[in-house]
N, C-alpha and C positions, 0 to 999 in steps of 0.2 A: 267255455263251458261245453261246447259241442265236441271238440276233440278230446277233452278230458273225459267226457261221458263215453265216447267211443273206446278210449283206452281202458277205462274201468270195465266196460261191458265185455271187452275182448277176453280178459283174463280174471275178472273179479279181483282187481289188484288190491283194493283196500282190505280184503279178507285173506290175503296171502301172508305167510311168515316172511320175515326179513330176508331169509335165504332164498325163498321162492321168488320174492320180488327182484332180488339181484340176479337170479338165474334167468329172468325174462330179458335181461340186458345181455344178449349174446354178442360175440365178436367185438367189433369196435365200440359198441355201446357200453359194454362192461368195462373196457379199457378206459374210456373217457370218464365214466362215472366213478371209477375207482380213485381217480385223482381228487375229485370233489369230496369223496368220502374220506380220503386221507387228510385233506385240508381241514374239514370240519371236526374230525376226531383227534387231530393233533393237540398236544398239550398247549401249545401257543400258536398263534397265527404265523409268527416268524419261523417256528420250527416246521410248520406245514409247508411254507413257501420254500424253505431251504431243502426239504425233502423232495420237493417238486423240481427244483432247479439243479440239485445234485443227487439225482436218482440213481441208486445202485440196485434196485429191485427189478426194473422192467427189462433190462438187457444184461442181466447178471453174466459175468462179473464186471461189465463195463459201467462207467458212470456217464449219464447223459443228462442234458437239460430238457426235460419233458415239456416244460412250459413252451419253449421255443419250437421243439420238434413237432409236437402234436397240436399246436395252436390251442392251448388250454385256457385262453383268456376268459371264455364264458364261465368255466369252472372256478377260476380265481375270483371273478366278480360275484357270482352267485354264492360261493362258499364264504366269502368275506362278509357279504350281507347277512347270511345266515348266522355266522358267529356273532356279528354285532347285535342282531335282534335277539339271539338266544341269551345274551348277557342281561337282557331286561326280563327274562323269564316269561315271554309271551307265548311260547309254544306249549300246547297241551296235547294229551293223548286220549284217543277214544279206543276202548278195548272191546274185542269180540272174543267169544269162545266158539271155536269151529272144530268139529270132528273131522279131521283130515284123513284118518285111517293110516295104515302102513306104519303104525307105531311112531308117527311124527308128532312133534309138539303141537298142542291144540290152541295156544293163546296167540292172537294176532293183535297188532297195534297200529293206530294211525298217529301222526304227529312226529314221525321220524324225519331225519334230514332228507330222505329220498322224496318225500311229498313236497317239500319246499323246492327242491330241484325241479321236479316235474311241473309244479305250479308256475315256476319261472318260464319254462319252455312253453307251456300252454298260454301263458300271458303274452309272450312274444307272438304266438300264433294269432291271438286276438288283435294285437297291434297290427299284424300283417293284414288281417281282413279289413280293418278300418282303413289302412293305407290303400288296400286294393280297391275298396269302394271309391275313395277319393281319386284314385288313378283312373278308374272306369269313368267317373264323372268328368274328370279333366279331359279325357279323350273324346267322350261322346258329347260333352257340352250340356248335359242335362241329368237330373237326378234319376230319371227312369233308366238311363244308360248305366248309371252306377249300380242300381238294383239288379238289372239284367245280368251284368257281369258277375256280381256276387252270387246270384242264383245259379248261373252256369258253373261257377267254381264249385259250389256245393253239390251240384248234380254230378260233377266229375271229380268229386273230392278224392276218391281212391287213386285217381291218376295224377292229381295235382300235387299231392304231398304224401309223405310217409310219417309225418309227425305223430299221428294218432297210433302208429304201431311201433315206431322206433324213435322216441323222443330225444335220446342223447346224441344222435348223429349231428355232425357239424352243420349240415344244411338247416337243421331246426333253429339254430342260432343265427345263421347267416342270411337265409333267404328273406326274412322279413325286412332286412335292411336293403336288399336289392329292390324290393317294391318301393320303399321310401326313396331310394336313389332314382329309380325310373320316374317316380312322381315328380321329383325335383327337376330332372332333365326335361320331362314333358312340359312342366310349367315354364322352364327357361326357354324352350323352343317356341312357346306360344306368346311370350312377352315381346313387345315392340322394342324395348331397350333392356339391356342387362347391366347389372352392377356387380361390385365385388362380393356382395352378399350371395349372389347366385353361385359363383364358383366355390365359395367356402361351403355352401350347403352341399354342393356336389362332392367336394372333397371329404367332408365329415361322413356323409352317408356311405360313400364308397369305402372309406377306411373301416367302418363298422361292418360292411359286407365282406370285405376281404380278410380281415383278421382271423375269423374262426375257421375258414374253409379253404382247402387247397384248390378246389375246382373253380373258385371265383375268377381265376385268371382267364378262363375261356370266355366268360361273359364279357369281361372288359375288352378283350380283343375284338369280339363281334360288335361291341358298341363303338369302338374307335373306327372300325371299318365302315359301319353303317353311317355314322356321322360324317365321315370323310366323303362317302358316296353322295350323301344329301347335299353337301357343300358343292361338290363337282357339278351336280345337275341343278344347282341354284335353288334348292329348297330351303337352305338356311344361309345366313350371312356369315362372313368371316368372323365378325364380332362374336356371334353365338358359338361358333365352332371353337374359337380360341378360349372363350369363357369356360366351356365344358371340359376341353382338353386340359386347360390350366388346373381345373379342379381335380382331374384324374391324375395329373402329374404331381400335384401336392400330395395326393393319396399315395402314389407310388413311392414318393420320397419318404413319407412316414413309415409305410409298411416295409420298405427296404431295410430300415434299421431293425424291424421286427423279424426279418429273415424268413418271410413266408415263401412257399414253394413257387408261387406264380412269378414273382419278380426275379427269383434266382434262376429261372429256367434258361433265359438267354445267356446269362453269365456262365452257367454250368456248361452250356454247349461250347462257348468260346474257350473256357479254361479246362475243358475235358473233365469236369466233375460229373460223376455218374449217379448222384443221388436220385435225380428225377429222369434218368435215361429211360426208365420203363414206360413213361408217358409216350415218348416217341415210338417205342417198340409196340405199345398197345395200339396206337393209331396205324402203325405199319401192318399189323395183322389184319386190320379191317380192309385193306386194299391189296393184299397179296397173300401168298400161301406161307408167309413167314410165321413161325411159331417157336417158342421155347418154353421151358418149365414155368417161368414167371408170367409170361403173357397168357398161358393156358390156365393158370390159377385164376386169373382175372376173367377171361372170356368164358370159362366153364360156369361162372356164376351168372345167373340170368340178368342181373342188373347191369352187367358190363357187356352183354351180348347185344346183337342188333335188336331193334324194337320188334316185339312179337307181332305177327299179323293180326291177332285178335285185338291188340291194343290199337293198331291202325284202323281197323274196322270200327271200333267203338268211337274213336275220335272223328271218323268220317261223318258220323251222325250229327256232329256239331256244325251248325249252319252259320256261315259268315255272312252277316248282313250289314256291315259297316258301309255306308255310302260316303265316299270321299267328297261328293259334291253337295252334301247336305248344307242347309242354310247355316251360315256362320253368324255368331252373335256380334253385334256392333259394340265395340268398346275401345276407347282410346288406349287402354292398357295393353291390348293384344294386337297382333299383326293384322293388317287389313289387306295386304298384298295377297291376291287369290292363291298364288303358288305357295308362298311362305306361310300363309295361314293354315295350310294343311300339312306342314312339315312334321308336326307331332304324330299325325296319322300315318304318314309314310314311314316315319321312324319305327313305329310299332309293327307295321306290316313287314318291314324288312327284318326287324328283330325276330319276328315270328318265324320267318323263313330260316334265319340263322339257327334259332333254337330247334327247329324241326330237323335240320341236318345233324345237330349235336345229339338230339334224342335218337335219331335213326342209327347213328354210329354206336352210341353208348346209352342203353335204355334208362340207366339211372338218371340221366340228364333230362328225362322227359318232364321233370318237375319244373324246368324252365319253359318248356314248350307248351304244355297243356294250359297252365294259367295264362300264358300269353294268348293262346287261342281263345280262352274264356273272355279275355279282355276285348276281343273282337267279335263276340257272339251275342245273340239275343235269344238263345234257346232257354226256355224256362221249364224246369222240372224239379223233382225232389229226389232225395236219397233215402233209401230205407236204412233202418237201424240194424245193428248186428249185436248178438250176445254170445258170450263164450266163457271159457274158463282156462286156467293155465295149470299144468302139472308136469313136472319133469323129475320123477322120482329117481331114475338112475343117476342123473347129474347131481341131485341133492344128496344122494347116498355117497357119491364120490367126494363131494365137498365136505361132508361130515367126516368121512374117513380121513381125508387129508388134515382137517382141523384137529382131529383127536389122535392121530397116529404118526405124524411127521413133525420134525423139529421146525421151529419158526424160521430158521435160516436155511431150510432145505430148498434146493433149486430145482424147478420143474421145467420140462419141455413137452411139447405136443402140438396139436393143431392150433392155429392162431386164435380161433374163436374160443376154444377151451382155455387157452392160457389167459385170455382176458378175464374169463370167469374165475379162474384160480386166483388171479391177483385181486380181483374185486371181493370175492367171498372169503378168502383165507389169508390174504396178505403175504403169501409165500413168494419167494424169488422166482422170476420167470426169465428164460433166456430168449424167448421170441414172443411176438404179439402181432395184432392185426394191422398196425400202421406200417404199410408196406413200402412207403416212399423212400426210405433210406437204403442205400445200396448194401451197406454192411448187414442190415437186418434181413434183406432179401437173401443174401448169401447164407446167413446163419439159419434162416428158416428152411432153405433148401437142404442144408446139412441135417437139420432135425428130422425132416421128412424122409430121410433115408430108411426109417422104419416102415415106410410104405413103398419102398422101391423093390427091386429084385436082387439087391446085394445080399451078401451073407449076413446073418445076425452078428457075427464077429466083427465085420466091418462097421456096421451101424453102432455097435457097442463102443468100439475104439473112437469113433467120431464124437459120440455123445460124451465120452470120458474127457476128450480134449476140450469140450465146451463147458466142462465142470458141472455137468448135469447130475443130480442125485436121483431123480425120478423122472421117467418118461411115461406119458399117458398115451396109450394107443386106443383108437376107436375102431372097432371091427367093421363098422359100416363104411369106413373110408377105403377099405380094400375092395369093396363090392363094385360091380359094374354100375356106372351112372346111366340115367336115361339118355344123356347126350353122349354119343360115341366118342371115345378117346379122352374122356374126362375122369376116369378113375385114377387114383394116385399112381399105381404101377404104370399105367399107360403114359402119364405125364413124364415119368422118368425114362420111359422107352424112347422119348424124343431125343435124348442125349446119351443115355447109357446103352450104347449098342452091344457091348460085351455080354450083358445079362438079359437081353431080350429073350422071351420065351421061358424063362425060369420061373419057379414058384415065387410069389411075392414074399418079401421079408416078414410082413405082418402075419401071413398064413403060417410061415415057418415058426414064428414066435408063439402063436396060439398052440401049435402042436408040441413044440419043445422050446421053452423060454431061454435055455442056455445060450450064451454066457450071462444073460440077464437073470434076475431073480424076481419071480412073480410075487408082488407084495399085496395086491388086491385086485379083484375083478368083480364085475356084475355082468348083466346080459349085454352091455354095450362097451364099457370101459375096462381096459386092462392097464394096471399100473405096475411098471417094472422098476426095480431098484438097481442102481448101477454101482 
């Protein structure tokens, strides 16, 4: 209820039109949600699944398996449940009449598939908080510790999660199961003896954590290193280590057949497969002056940059008061050895250090670090509420124009975030999108972004023609200088396109003279050129 209220208060979501609601899902969010939308709107469930597995819309003209490529298992599950419940006619609509101005439609509705999707995400968030309370209780050994951990989490809510602002992201579906998995591991470490049930619980919770999200691999690596270290210094027995590792290996075997990024990474290195090569390049930029077009696209975004100093200062206020020498409960079920009885505490302390390093390198991963810090804290405070609204008239006008003035089979290209919105709101073919893990997609996006380079418009036109693009959407603000030096699109191309350095950017040339393109539509932000 809390995160649902925050999301509603941010943009007054229930009173937005369907198009405005979908426009709030920018970049990856819109891409992921579009597959759920396609599944629930398909004539049959089978057709919806076939369209997902044999997709020719997302990377036109290529056919890809989006279910496997984008880890769309949450969308399949939620969409299937929605279709099943809808067959009983249980969904109702609540209507509002809202004067939105700008000659936009005034009637808004609740009861759409989008609300079921969001409710599923927020329900998982509630499950996560229940599991987090149990985890804090398990670590501290008392109910007060559980309450303190939850209060600390809510006090630092904006640093712990983004689910209230960006519900469709993979982490919203994945992270709750990490908390469940850590609860299972913590319980296993505390037990005197372990059984087959323990490693199966580890395996199941880890599979649920790994399937939706490509970043899960990093957490599993830190867990394996932490547990191995605890064994070396005699904090845990070989029996417990083997039990947990066996559960993780079962998980890896299952997920291997699902083809997720984490398990493939080592094989890709050995076999010279380059789909996930950018992960290594991204880490390389953190420790050297190495940079290229693809790594700069990541690091110019705040969530992939180093952790900001103001975030570190805020987190510094969280006071760690866990006492590893506190009195332990006496129970035959749990370890009595003084060293091994504290293994679960040491496990979480080391994990906190590991998550801190991850968050420092890539700020987006602070969602692992801050909750782990809350697990070890006793700070009590409260969080203030926020209220706001959402409106993006230029984007809505663009979507309306595309819907009414272009063929259904028209192929579009543009910035990754805008392409996700085009697919979600209009169902048109797109040639690039925000899921940047695939090497072919990275190369294709770089070709599309030639409209923001310093090459001649004629060169960009020929490139887009080869990609079978019918319309390209250019955003004037992408040509402008960014707050972070070296992050404007023309400057990213300057890293590799030495011949054209110092020339006028392609987008500025097109605004002045669109030839050989044909200007089909524009407003104060977006320019649509026909090819």
